[in-house]
TORKOL-4160 file (C-alpha; in steps of 0.2 Angstrom, whole numbers, padded with zeros to 4 digits, m for minus):
201
<pt num="1" X="m0469" Y="m0217" Z="m0128"/>
<pt num="2" X="m0455" Y="m0229" Z="m0134"/>
<pt num="3" X="m0458" Y="m0241" Z="m0148"/>
<pt num="4" X="m0455" Y="m0259" Z="m0145"/>
<pt num="5" X="m0442" Y="m0259" Z="m0158"/>
<pt num="6" X="m0432" Y="m0245" Z="m0150"/>
<pt num="7" X="m0434" Y="m0253" Z="m0133"/>
<pt num="8" X="m0426" Y="m0269" Z="m0140"/>
<pt num="9" X="m0412" Y="m0259" Z="m0148"/>
<pt num="10" X="m0408" Y="m0249" Z="m0132"/>
<pt num="11" X="m0409" Y="m0266" Z="m0122"/>
<pt num="12" X="m0396" Y="m0273" Z="m0134"/>
<pt num="13" X="m0385" Y="m0257" Z="m0133"/>
<pt num="14" X="m0385" Y="m0259" Z="m0114"/>
<pt num="15" X="m0382" Y="m0278" Z="m0115"/>
<pt num="16" X="m0366" Y="m0276" Z="m0125"/>
<pt num="17" X="m0358" Y="m0265" Z="m0113"/>
<pt num="18" X="m0354" Y="m0281" Z="m0103"/>
<pt num="19" X="m0341" Y="m0285" Z="m0116"/>
<pt num="20" X="m0330" Y="m0272" Z="m0108"/>
<pt num="21" X="m0329" Y="m0283" Z="m0093"/>
<pt num="22" X="m0323" Y="m0298" Z="m0102"/>
<pt num="23" X="m0304" Y="m0299" Z="m0100"/>
<pt num="24" X="m0292" Y="m0308" Z="m0112"/>
<pt num="25" X="m0275" Y="m0315" Z="m0108"/>
<pt num="26" X="m0267" Y="m0303" Z="m0120"/>
<pt num="27" X="m0261" Y="m0287" Z="m0111"/>
<pt num="28" X="m0260" Y="m0269" Z="m0117"/>
<pt num="29" X="m0244" Y="m0262" Z="m0125"/>
<pt num="30" X="m0240" Y="m0252" Z="m0109"/>
<pt num="31" X="m0240" Y="m0269" Z="m0100"/>
<pt num="32" X="m0251" Y="m0262" Z="m0086"/>
<pt num="33" X="m0267" Y="m0273" Z="m0088"/>
<pt num="34" X="m0276" Y="m0286" Z="m0098"/>
<pt num="35" X="m0285" Y="m0280" Z="m0114"/>
<pt num="36" X="m0304" Y="m0282" Z="m0113"/>
<pt num="37" X="m0314" Y="m0290" Z="m0128"/>
<pt num="38" X="m0323" Y="m0274" Z="m0132"/>
<pt num="39" X="m0306" Y="m0265" Z="m0135"/>
<pt num="40" X="m0300" Y="m0280" Z="m0145"/>
<pt num="41" X="m0315" Y="m0279" Z="m0157"/>
<pt num="42" X="m0312" Y="m0260" Z="m0159"/>
<pt num="43" X="m0294" Y="m0263" Z="m0162"/>
<pt num="44" X="m0296" Y="m0275" Z="m0176"/>
<pt num="45" X="m0310" Y="m0265" Z="m0184"/>
<pt num="46" X="m0298" Y="m0250" Z="m0186"/>
<pt num="47" X="m0285" Y="m0263" Z="m0192"/>
<pt num="48" X="m0297" Y="m0268" Z="m0206"/>
<pt num="49" X="m0299" Y="m0250" Z="m0211"/>
<pt num="50" X="m0280" Y="m0247" Z="m0212"/>
<pt num="51" X="m0275" Y="m0264" Z="m0219"/>
<pt num="52" X="m0288" Y="m0268" Z="m0232"/>
<pt num="53" X="m0276" Y="m0266" Z="m0246"/>
<pt num="54" X="m0267" Y="m0282" Z="m0240"/>
<pt num="55" X="m0283" Y="m0293" Z="m0241"/>
<pt num="56" X="m0281" Y="m0308" Z="m0252"/>
<pt num="57" X="m0297" Y="m0303" Z="m0261"/>
<pt num="58" X="m0296" Y="m0284" Z="m0265"/>
<pt num="59" X="m0315" Y="m0284" Z="m0269"/>
<pt num="60" X="m0321" Y="m0289" Z="m0252"/>
<pt num="61" X="m0335" Y="m0279" Z="m0244"/>
<pt num="62" X="m0325" Y="m0269" Z="m0231"/>
<pt num="63" X="m0341" Y="m0262" Z="m0222"/>
<pt num="64" X="m0347" Y="m0280" Z="m0219"/>
<pt num="65" X="m0330" Y="m0285" Z="m0213"/>
<pt num="66" X="m0330" Y="m0271" Z="m0200"/>
<pt num="67" X="m0347" Y="m0275" Z="m0194"/>
<pt num="68" X="m0342" Y="m0294" Z="m0192"/>
<pt num="69" X="m0327" Y="m0289" Z="m0182"/>
<pt num="70" X="m0337" Y="m0278" Z="m0171"/>
<pt num="71" X="m0349" Y="m0291" Z="m0166"/>
<pt num="72" X="m0339" Y="m0307" Z="m0167"/>
<pt num="73" X="m0334" Y="m0307" Z="m0149"/>
<pt num="74" X="m0351" Y="m0302" Z="m0142"/>
<pt num="75" X="m0354" Y="m0320" Z="m0137"/>
<pt num="76" X="m0341" Y="m0319" Z="m0124"/>
<pt num="77" X="m0353" Y="m0309" Z="m0113"/>
<pt num="78" X="m0360" Y="m0326" Z="m0109"/>
<pt num="79" X="m0347" Y="m0338" Z="m0114"/>
<pt num="80" X="m0331" Y="m0329" Z="m0108"/>
<pt num="81" X="m0315" Y="m0328" Z="m0117"/>
<pt num="82" X="m0307" Y="m0345" Z="m0121"/>
<pt num="83" X="m0288" Y="m0344" Z="m0121"/>
<pt num="84" X="m0283" Y="m0350" Z="m0138"/>
<pt num="85" X="m0269" Y="m0361" Z="m0132"/>
<pt num="86" X="m0280" Y="m0369" Z="m0119"/>
<pt num="87" X="m0285" Y="m0385" Z="m0127"/>
<pt num="88" X="m0295" Y="m0391" Z="m0113"/>
<pt num="89" X="m0306" Y="m0375" Z="m0112"/>
<pt num="90" X="m0307" Y="m0375" Z="m0130"/>
<pt num="91" X="m0317" Y="m0392" Z="m0131"/>
<pt num="92" X="m0334" Y="m0384" Z="m0128"/>
<pt num="93" X="m0331" Y="m0367" Z="m0135"/>
<pt num="94" X="m0342" Y="m0368" Z="m0150"/>
<pt num="95" X="m0357" Y="m0375" Z="m0140"/>
<pt num="96" X="m0355" Y="m0361" Z="m0127"/>
<pt num="97" X="m0353" Y="m0348" Z="m0139"/>
<pt num="98" X="m0368" Y="m0354" Z="m0150"/>
<pt num="99" X="m0379" Y="m0354" Z="m0135"/>
<pt num="100" X="m0373" Y="m0336" Z="m0131"/>
<pt num="101" X="m0377" Y="m0331" Z="m0149"/>
<pt num="102" X="m0394" Y="m0338" Z="m0148"/>
<pt num="103" X="m0398" Y="m0327" Z="m0133"/>
<pt num="104" X="m0388" Y="m0311" Z="m0136"/>
<pt num="105" X="m0394" Y="m0308" Z="m0154"/>
<pt num="106" X="m0412" Y="m0312" Z="m0150"/>
<pt num="107" X="m0412" Y="m0296" Z="m0139"/>
<pt num="108" X="m0413" Y="m0286" Z="m0155"/>
<pt num="109" X="m0428" Y="m0284" Z="m0167"/>
<pt num="110" X="m0429" Y="m0299" Z="m0178"/>
<pt num="111" X="m0422" Y="m0292" Z="m0193"/>
<pt num="112" X="m0407" Y="m0284" Z="m0185"/>
<pt num="113" X="m0404" Y="m0299" Z="m0174"/>
<pt num="114" X="m0404" Y="m0311" Z="m0189"/>
<pt num="115" X="m0392" Y="m0299" Z="m0198"/>
<pt num="116" X="m0379" Y="m0299" Z="m0184"/>
<pt num="117" X="m0381" Y="m0317" Z="m0180"/>
<pt num="118" X="m0377" Y="m0321" Z="m0199"/>
<pt num="119" X="m0362" Y="m0311" Z="m0197"/>
<pt num="120" X="m0356" Y="m0321" Z="m0182"/>
<pt num="121" X="m0360" Y="m0337" Z="m0191"/>
<pt num="122" X="m0350" Y="m0331" Z="m0206"/>
<pt num="123" X="m0335" Y="m0326" Z="m0196"/>
<pt num="124" X="m0335" Y="m0343" Z="m0187"/>
<pt num="125" X="m0336" Y="m0353" Z="m0204"/>
<pt num="126" X="m0322" Y="m0343" Z="m0211"/>
<pt num="127" X="m0327" Y="m0346" Z="m0229"/>
<pt num="128" X="m0330" Y="m0329" Z="m0237"/>
<pt num="129" X="m0317" Y="m0316" Z="m0241"/>
<pt num="130" X="m0323" Y="m0305" Z="m0228"/>
<pt num="131" X="m0323" Y="m0319" Z="m0215"/>
<pt num="132" X="m0305" Y="m0324" Z="m0220"/>
<pt num="133" X="m0299" Y="m0307" Z="m0219"/>
<pt num="134" X="m0307" Y="m0304" Z="m0202"/>
<pt num="135" X="m0300" Y="m0320" Z="m0195"/>
<pt num="136" X="m0283" Y="m0315" Z="m0202"/>
<pt num="137" X="m0283" Y="m0298" Z="m0192"/>
<pt num="138" X="m0290" Y="m0307" Z="m0177"/>
<pt num="139" X="m0275" Y="m0318" Z="m0176"/>
<pt num="140" X="m0263" Y="m0304" Z="m0181"/>
<pt num="141" X="m0269" Y="m0292" Z="m0167"/>
<pt num="142" X="m0265" Y="m0304" Z="m0153"/>
<pt num="143" X="m0248" Y="m0308" Z="m0161"/>
<pt num="144" X="m0244" Y="m0289" Z="m0162"/>
<pt num="145" X="m0248" Y="m0287" Z="m0144"/>
<pt num="146" X="m0238" Y="m0302" Z="m0138"/>
<pt num="147" X="m0223" Y="m0296" Z="m0148"/>
<pt num="148" X="m0224" Y="m0278" Z="m0142"/>
<pt num="149" X="m0226" Y="m0283" Z="m0124"/>
<pt num="150" X="m0210" Y="m0293" Z="m0125"/>
<pt num="151" X="m0219" Y="m0310" Z="m0125"/>
<pt num="152" X="m0226" Y="m0307" Z="m0108"/>
<pt num="153" X="m0241" Y="m0318" Z="m0110"/>
<pt num="154" X="m0232" Y="m0331" Z="m0121"/>
<pt num="155" X="m0218" Y="m0333" Z="m0107"/>
<pt num="156" X="m0231" Y="m0333" Z="m0093"/>
<pt num="157" X="m0240" Y="m0348" Z="m0101"/>
<pt num="158" X="m0225" Y="m0357" Z="m0108"/>
<pt num="159" X="m0230" Y="m0355" Z="m0127"/>
<pt num="160" X="m0218" Y="m0361" Z="m0140"/>
<pt num="161" X="m0216" Y="m0354" Z="m0157"/>
<pt num="162" X="m0224" Y="m0369" Z="m0166"/>
<pt num="163" X="m0240" Y="m0365" Z="m0156"/>
<pt num="164" X="m0240" Y="m0347" Z="m0161"/>
<pt num="165" X="m0236" Y="m0351" Z="m0179"/>
<pt num="166" X="m0251" Y="m0363" Z="m0180"/>
<pt num="167" X="m0262" Y="m0351" Z="m0172"/>
<pt num="168" X="m0257" Y="m0337" Z="m0184"/>
<pt num="169" X="m0258" Y="m0348" Z="m0200"/>
<pt num="170" X="m0275" Y="m0342" Z="m0205"/>
<pt num="171" X="m0267" Y="m0325" Z="m0209"/>
<pt num="172" X="m0261" Y="m0333" Z="m0225"/>
<pt num="173" X="m0278" Y="m0336" Z="m0231"/>
<pt num="174" X="m0285" Y="m0319" Z="m0228"/>
<pt num="175" X="m0270" Y="m0308" Z="m0231"/>
<pt num="176" X="m0254" Y="m0317" Z="m0238"/>
<pt num="177" X="m0243" Y="m0301" Z="m0237"/>
<pt num="178" X="m0248" Y="m0300" Z="m0218"/>
<pt num="179" X="m0243" Y="m0318" Z="m0216"/>
<pt num="180" X="m0226" Y="m0314" Z="m0222"/>
<pt num="181" X="m0225" Y="m0300" Z="m0209"/>
<pt num="182" X="m0232" Y="m0311" Z="m0195"/>
<pt num="183" X="m0219" Y="m0325" Z="m0199"/>
<pt num="184" X="m0205" Y="m0312" Z="m0198"/>
<pt num="185" X="m0212" Y="m0306" Z="m0181"/>
<pt num="186" X="m0212" Y="m0324" Z="m0174"/>
<pt num="187" X="m0194" Y="m0327" Z="m0180"/>
<pt num="188" X="m0189" Y="m0311" Z="m0172"/>
<pt num="189" X="m0197" Y="m0315" Z="m0156"/>
<pt num="190" X="m0188" Y="m0332" Z="m0156"/>
<pt num="191" X="m0172" Y="m0324" Z="m0160"/>
<pt num="192" X="m0174" Y="m0311" Z="m0146"/>
<pt num="193" X="m0179" Y="m0323" Z="m0133"/>
<pt num="194" X="m0197" Y="m0318" Z="m0132"/>
<pt num="195" X="m0204" Y="m0334" Z="m0138"/>
<pt num="196" X="m0198" Y="m0352" Z="m0135"/>
<pt num="197" X="m0191" Y="m0361" Z="m0151"/>
<pt num="198" X="m0199" Y="m0377" Z="m0157"/>
<pt num="199" X="m0196" Y="m0392" Z="m0147"/>
<pt num="200" X="m0180" Y="m0400" Z="m0153"/>
<pt num="201" X="m0174" Y="m0384" Z="m0162"/>
């Protein structure tokens, strides 16, 4: 007979499979399809393992950071992915995602649900070293995919370099060395015609 706890855990495991169906605007590097949010979460978790040495705070808890990255987008199962450059869609994002967090993490047993919900809240607040590093890699990953797909999504939506620079700015707080790398990518994208320069430039 399955315990209530195991039944809740299995229900959550089945529920989060829906994240594979949430498509993002970014596309995969082969330019064949849109990335989904589950792939995005996996990608930045691996980035954290590889790039931890560039974190602003070398003493951060890497295990906690990876857990945060793996759960931070689960709310998109209900709320969907909000395109970061769509100001209109972004207006109700936090409210939509908070309602989603209330429902999704409540599927788990109380202790595990609280733990994962706290990680989601921590990521959103962006105040701890772990959250700052997680946010930095979240911004860097999208920048990398846009750059390595020759600016396909940027060009499709008419995104300009000042928008990308503003979106990527939190990288500086979580990983200053990676911010220098990101700025160089943006400059190269502008020089190569992958990204529109600032207005009036």
